[in-house]
Structures are given as C-alpha cells and as structure tokens.
C-alpha positions in Angstrom: 120.9 64.2 111.5 117.9 66.4 112.4 115.1 66.2 109.9 113.2 69.4 109.3 109.5 68.8 109.8 106.9 69.7 107.1 105.8 72.8 109.0 109.1 74.5 108.4 108.8 74.0 104.6 105.2 75.3 104.6 106.2 78.5 106.5 109.1 79.1 104.2 106.8 78.8 101.2 104.3 81.1 102.8 107.0 83.7 103.5 108.2 83.6 99.9 104.6 84.0 98.5 104.0 86.9 100.8 107.2 88.7 99.7 106.3 88.1 96.0 102.8 89.3 96.5 104.0 92.5 98.1 106.1 93.5 95.2 105.2 96.7 93.4 102.5 96.1 90.7 101.5 98.6 88.0 97.7 99.0 87.9 96.6 99.8 84.4 93.4 101.5 83.3 92.1 101.1 79.7 89.0 103.0 78.5 87.3 101.6 75.4 85.3 104.8 74.6 81.9 103.5 75.7 79.7 105.4 78.1 76.1 105.3 79.4 74.7 108.2 77.3 75.5 111.7 76.1 74.2 114.9 77.8 75.1 118.4 76.7 78.0 117.0 74.7 79.4 115.1 77.7 79.6 111.3 78.0 77.9 110.3 81.2 79.5 107.4 83.1 79.9 104.6 83.7 82.7 104.3 81.2 83.6 100.9 79.8 87.1 99.4 79.9 89.4 97.3 81.9 91.5 97.4 85.1 94.5 95.2 84.8 92.9 93.4 81.9 89.6 92.7 83.8 86.3 94.3 82.7 85.4 97.3 84.8 82.9 100.2 85.0 84.6 103.5 85.7 82.9 106.5 87.3 84.6 109.7 86.3 85.3 112.3 89.1 87.6 114.5 87.1 86.1 117.0 84.6 89.4 118.9 84.1 91.2 116.3 82.1 89.9 115.2 78.7 90.3 111.5 77.6 89.5 109.5 74.5 88.6 105.9 73.8 91.5 103.6 73.3 93.7 105.3 75.9 95.4 103.6 78.9 97.4 104.8 81.8 98.9 103.7 85.1 97.1 104.4 88.4 97.5 104.3 92.1 94.6 102.7 94.0 93.3 104.3 97.2 90.5 102.7 99.3 87.8 105.1 100.4 87.7 103.2 103.7 91.4 104.1 104.3 93.0 107.2 105.8 95.9 108.1 103.4 94.7 110.1 100.4 98.1 111.6 99.6 98.2 109.8 96.2 94.9 111.3 95.1 94.4 114.5 93.1 92.2 116.2 95.6 93.7 114.7 98.8 90.4 115.1 100.7 88.5 112.0 102.0 85.2 113.9 102.6 85.1 115.1 99.0 85.6 111.6 97.6 83.0 110.2 100.0 80.5 112.8 98.7 81.3 111.7 95.2 80.8 108.1 96.0 77.4 108.8 97.6 76.4 110.8 94.5 77.3 107.8 92.4 75.2 105.5 94.5 72.2 107.9 94.0 73.0 108.1 90.3 72.8 104.3 90.1 69.3 104.4 91.4 68.1 107.1 89.0 65.2 106.2 86.7 65.8 108.8 84.0 68.9 110.0 82.0 68.3 113.5 83.2 68.5 112.4 86.8 71.7 110.5 86.2 73.2 113.5 84.5 72.3 115.8 87.4 74.2 113.6 89.8 77.1 113.4 87.4 77.4 117.1 87.0 77.3 117.5 90.8 80.3 115.1 91.0 82.1 117.0 88.2 81.5 120.3 90.0 84.3 119.5 92.4 86.7 119.8 89.5 85.2 122.7 87.7 82.4 121.0 85.8 79.3 122.9 84.5 75.9 123.2 86.2 73.4 122.8 83.3 70.5 121.7 85.6 71.2 124.3 88.4 71.1 121.4 90.9 74.8 121.1 91.9 74.6 123.0 95.2 71.5 121.1 96.5 73.0 117.7 95.5 76.4 118.5 97.1 74.6 119.6 100.3 72.7 116.3 100.4 75.9 114.4 99.8 77.7 116.1 102.6 74.7 115.4 104.9 74.9 111.7 104.0 78.6 111.6 104.8 78.1 113.4 108.1 75.3 110.9 108.8 77.6 107.9 108.4 78.1 107.1 104.7 81.6 105.5 104.8 82.2 104.6 101.1 82.8 100.9 101.9 83.8 99.1 98.7 84.8 102.2 96.7 88.3 102.8 95.4 89.9 105.8 93.8 92.0 105.2 90.7 94.4 108.1 90.4 96.7 108.4 87.3 100.4 108.3 88.2 101.1 111.0 85.6 99.4 114.0 84.2 97.5 112.0 81.5 94.2 110.2 82.3 91.2 110.9 84.4 90.7 110.0 88.0 87.9 107.4 88.5 86.0 105.8 91.3 85.2 102.0 91.0 83.2 99.7 93.3 84.9 96.5 94.4 82.2 94.0 95.5 84.6 91.2 96.6 87.8 91.1 98.6 90.9 91.9 96.6 93.3 89.2 95.4 95.9 90.3 98.0 93.5 90.0 100.9 92.5 86.6 99.7 96.1 85.5 99.4 96.8 86.7 103.0 93.9 84.8 104.3 95.0 81.6 102.5 98.6 82.0 103.8 97.2 82.5 107.3 95.2 79.2 107.1 98.3 77.4 105.7 100.5 78.6 108.5 97.9 77.8 111.2 97.4 74.2 109.8 101.2 73.7 109.5 101.8 74.8 113.1 99.0 72.5 114.3 100.8 69.6 112.7 104.1 70.6 114.3 102.5 70.6 117.7 101.3 67.0 117.3 104.3 65.5 115.5 107.5 64.7 117.5 110.8 65.6 115.8 113.0 62.8 114.5 116.7 62.8 115.3 
C-alpha cells in the first residue's frame, strides 16, 4: 500500500485555506459620528468608526451624500495602486490620486483653517463649496503632484455597494490579511515540497 507523504496533506490543506480565503466577504463601514472639527457647518474628517469591526479613520471624498453618526453600510474596496476603478463612484484613478495627495497635505496642516481648505478642495470633485476660494489652486497642485509621480501607495477607496453611505479613502499601513495569508501558504508549500524532495516514498 502506497503511503501518502506529509507534503501531500500540507498542499491539500493549503489549497483548502486558499479557496476559503477567496470567498466573497462583505466589508462593513460603521461611522460613530465623531470628526476632527466643524467648519462652516461641515464636519471635517477624519471621521471615526470601524471597518469590519476594526477601528478606522475615514477621509470623506463625497460631499453629495449626507450621512449621520450610527450608520453603517457595505462597501467595495479598491486599491489606489490598482488599475480597475469600475466599482468606484467617479471611475477615475487620477481624481482619487489627487484626493489622496490632498489628504496627505491636510495631515501635515498646522491649523484647522488649513485642514478645512484641503478638505473643501477634496469635496469640490463632488460639488462641494469653496468658502476659502482656494479649491482651484489646491487642485492644480494636486494634479502636478500626481503627474510628478505621487502614486497613492497604501490608500484604498471604500465605495458603498448601494446608494446609501459616503465614499471614503483610508490609509492601510500594513499588508492586508489576504496578502499575509498568501505569503504564509507559499512558505508552507515551499517547506513541504522541500521535505518531499529529501524523503523517499514508502511502498
């Protein structure tokens, strides 16, 4: 009787884990109603809340859809370093890159008025106001930064799957769980195959 070596079991388990991890998963945004500060009656991000139950800071890029604290909705996640933006509301990579660059500038601002200026420039892509008369200049600077090589690495777009909910940008500082799982499975398969090559089969 032929005994199946350990590597076969390891590869079978790896395949099952990969299939399970690739199953459709609903990503859920929940906003708790907190924001950085108020300006001209508008809450300036980041907004507080959770993504799939984990604490997150949300940067709003959608002025056209009102939301309230305590709401939640399902989202599609699109990486800014990717190429398919068909699930986003604006379907334009350059626009989202400009928004992400404006957020990075907003994060370095030293006064609330400066932060608000960057946020209104972001909202102007979706019909937001221009109370500081600075939108055009900031958008021009953002486009120049994108054309100069800003690639939005680490930023993701959270797009509601329905009509309710705002579209957000979030910054992901570490590899996602799926990527980490793939790396782990790759190591497991590599080690198992190494053992197979050094162990003779028993008949």
